[in-house]
C-alpha positions in Angstrom: 0.1 -0.4 -0.1 1.7 3.2 -0.8 0.9 6.6 1.6 -0.1 8.6 -2.0 -0.6 7.3 -5.6 -1.5 9.3 -8.4 -3.4 7.6 -11.3 -3.1 9.3 -15.4 -3.4 12.8 -13.5 -4.5 15.4 -15.5 -4.5 18.9 -14.8 -6.0 22.4 -16.8 -7.4 25.6 -16.5 -9.5 27.9 -18.2 -7.0 30.0 -20.6 -7.6 34.1 -19.3 -8.9 34.7 -22.8 -11.4 32.0 -22.3 -10.7 29.5 -25.1 -9.8 26.6 -25.0 -8.0 25.4 -21.7 -4.4 25.6 -20.3 -3.1 22.0 -20.3 -0.5 21.9 -16.7 0.3 18.1 -16.4 -0.6 15.1 -18.2 -1.5 11.9 -17.7 1.0 11.5 -14.1 1.6 8.4 -12.6 3.5 8.5 -8.8 3.8 6.3 -6.3 5.1 7.4 -2.7 6.8 4.9 -0.7 6.2 4.3 2.5 9.0 5.5 4.6 10.9 6.8 1.0 11.9 10.6 -0.1 11.4 11.5 -4.0 12.0 15.2 -5.6 10.0 16.7 -8.4 12.4 19.1 -10.2 12.0 21.5 -13.1 11.9 25.1 -14.5 9.5 27.8 -13.2 5.8 27.6 -13.9 5.9 23.9 -15.5 3.7 23.0 -12.8 5.9 21.7 -9.9 3.5 23.4 -6.6 0.0 22.1 -8.9 1.0 18.5 -8.7 2.1 18.5 -4.7 -1.4 20.4 -3.9 -3.4 17.7 -6.3 -1.0 15.1 -4.2 -2.0 16.5 -0.7 -5.7 17.0 -1.7 -5.5 21.0 -1.6 -6.4 21.2 -5.7 -8.5 18.6 -7.2 -7.4 17.4 -10.9 -9.1 17.7 -13.9 -9.1 13.6 -14.3 -7.6 11.1 -12.7 -7.3 9.1 -9.8 -5.1 10.2 -6.4 -5.2 7.6 -3.3 -3.9 8.3 0.1 -3.8 4.6 1.6 -5.7 2.9 -1.0 -8.7 5.6 0.2 -9.8 7.6 -3.3 -9.5 11.6 -1.8 -11.8 12.6 -4.9 -14.4 10.5 -3.6 -14.7 12.3 -0.5 -16.5 15.1 0.8 -14.7 18.3 1.5 -14.7 17.8 5.4 -13.4 14.1 5.1 -10.8 15.2 3.0 -10.2 17.6 5.7 -9.2 15.7 7.7 -6.9 13.0 5.9 -4.8 16.2 5.5 -4.8 17.1 9.2 -4.1 12.8 10.1 -2.2 12.1 7.2 -0.6 15.1 5.8 2.0 18.0 6.9 3.2 20.5 4.6 5.1 23.1 4.7 5.8 26.1 2.3 8.1 28.1 0.5 6.2 31.2 2.8 5.9 29.4 7.0 2.7 30.7 6.8 2.4 30.5 10.8 -0.4 32.2 12.5 1.7 36.0 13.6 -0.4 36.5 16.6 0.9 32.8 17.9 3.8 31.8 19.7 6.1 29.1 17.8 4.3 26.4 20.2 1.5 27.3 19.7 1.2 27.4 16.2 3.1 23.4 16.2 -0.2 22.9 18.7 -2.7 23.9 16.4 -2.6 20.6 14.6 -3.1 18.2 17.0 -5.7 20.1 19.0 -8.1 20.2 16.0 -7.5 16.7 15.4 -8.9 17.0 19.4 -5.9 15.9 20.8 -6.0 17.0 25.0 -3.9 20.1 25.3 -1.3 18.4 27.8 -1.0 16.0 24.9 -0.5 18.9 22.4 2.5 20.4 24.0 4.3 17.6 25.5 4.4 16.6 21.4 5.3 20.2 20.3 8.3 20.4 22.6 9.4 17.4 21.5 9.6 18.3 18.2 10.8 22.2 19.2 13.9 20.5 21.3 14.9 18.0 18.4 14.7 21.3 15.9 17.2 23.8 18.3 14.1 25.5 18.8 13.9 25.8 23.1 14.6 28.7 24.0 12.0 30.5 21.0 9.0 28.3 22.4 7.1 31.6 23.3 8.6 33.7 20.9 6.1 34.6 17.8 6.7 34.5 14.1 8.2 38.3 14.0 10.9 37.7 16.3 12.2 34.6 14.7 14.8 34.8 11.5 13.5 33.7 8.5 15.2 30.1 9.7 14.1 29.5 12.5 10.3 29.8 11.0 10.9 27.3 8.5 11.8 25.0 11.9 9.1 25.5 13.1 7.1 25.2 10.0 8.7 22.1 10.2 7.5 21.1 13.8 4.0 22.3 12.9 4.1 19.7 9.6 5.2 17.0 11.9 2.9 17.4 15.1 0.2 14.5 13.2 2.5 11.7 12.7 1.5 12.0 9.3 1.8 9.9 6.8 3.8 12.3 4.6 5.7 15.8 4.9 4.6 17.7 1.9 7.4 20.1 1.5 6.8 22.8 -0.8 9.7 24.6 -2.1 10.9 24.6 1.7 14.3 26.9 1.8 13.3 29.1 -1.5 13.1 32.3 0.1 16.2 31.7 2.9 19.5 32.4 2.9 22.3 29.7 1.4 23.5 29.0 5.1 19.6 28.8 7.2 18.4 27.0 4.0 21.4 24.3 4.1 20.8 23.8 8.1 16.6 23.9 7.4 17.5 20.7 4.8 19.7 19.4 7.1 17.0 19.4 10.1 13.3 18.6 7.5 15.4 15.5 6.5 17.2 14.2 9.3 13.4 14.8 11.6 12.0 12.9 8.7 14.8 10.0 8.6 14.0 9.6 12.2 10.3 10.0 12.6 10.6 7.8 9.4 7.9 9.7 7.4 7.2 10.0 3.6 8.8 12.6 2.0 7.7 14.7 -1.1 9.6 17.4 -2.1 9.6 20.2 -4.5 12.1 22.6 -5.1 14.6 23.6 -8.0 17.5 23.1 -6.3 19.1 20.2 -8.1 21.2 19.4 -4.6 18.9 19.6 -2.4 16.7 17.6 -4.4 19.8 15.0 -4.9 20.0 14.2 -1.2 16.0 12.1 -1.6 15.9 8.9 -2.5 14.1 9.7 -6.3 14.0 12.2 -8.5 11.1 13.0 -11.0 11.8 15.6 -13.4 8.7 17.4 -14.5 8.9 18.9 -17.3 6.0 19.0 -21.2 3.3 18.7 -18.3 5.0 14.7 -17.8 7.6 13.5 -15.4 10.4 11.3 -15.9 12.4 9.8 -13.3 16.0 10.8 -12.9 17.3 9.3 -9.6 15.3 6.0 -8.2 
């Protein structure tokens, strides 16, 4: 059983002119292997982020099937898809998307609070993750008081809060300088490996991508395996 499987996924959008459709993804097949890391590389505008959002149930394909642990996401209501995302998936975006009025600790606790865990359970798990990523002295800091690298580390902790099967990372170091980017890369791989999670990474950084077990290139609307 694959944590995420895409079968013949196609995505198109209406042209701005209103004439015809713009094809972004064409008959994509992709299986994420449990506990393995997969990177998708490609030029800007090729549809990498769109593919990640479809795989994570944040967007729907025009045609094709997306399975999460053999459950067809397309057959579910929005509320049931949200429940699966909360329980089985974690997301890290280029823009960390932290809530500005919440501390680092509170931001990390949010997914588990939404999932119905007790406040103590949430706090214990969040503290464990923040400590692993070297943020024990930043628990009560608001996002505005954190550096860019620290914000992304908080976002990684939040993504892992509910012990998800899959972590989706969309250009997680794209807005960071080289030093911070390398630090976040190391921590992302270290914690995903130690927690035995599956990772789907979208990046334009070839060196970052090559640290994954498998690398696919998205070009001309299709995926080509470059490393396995």
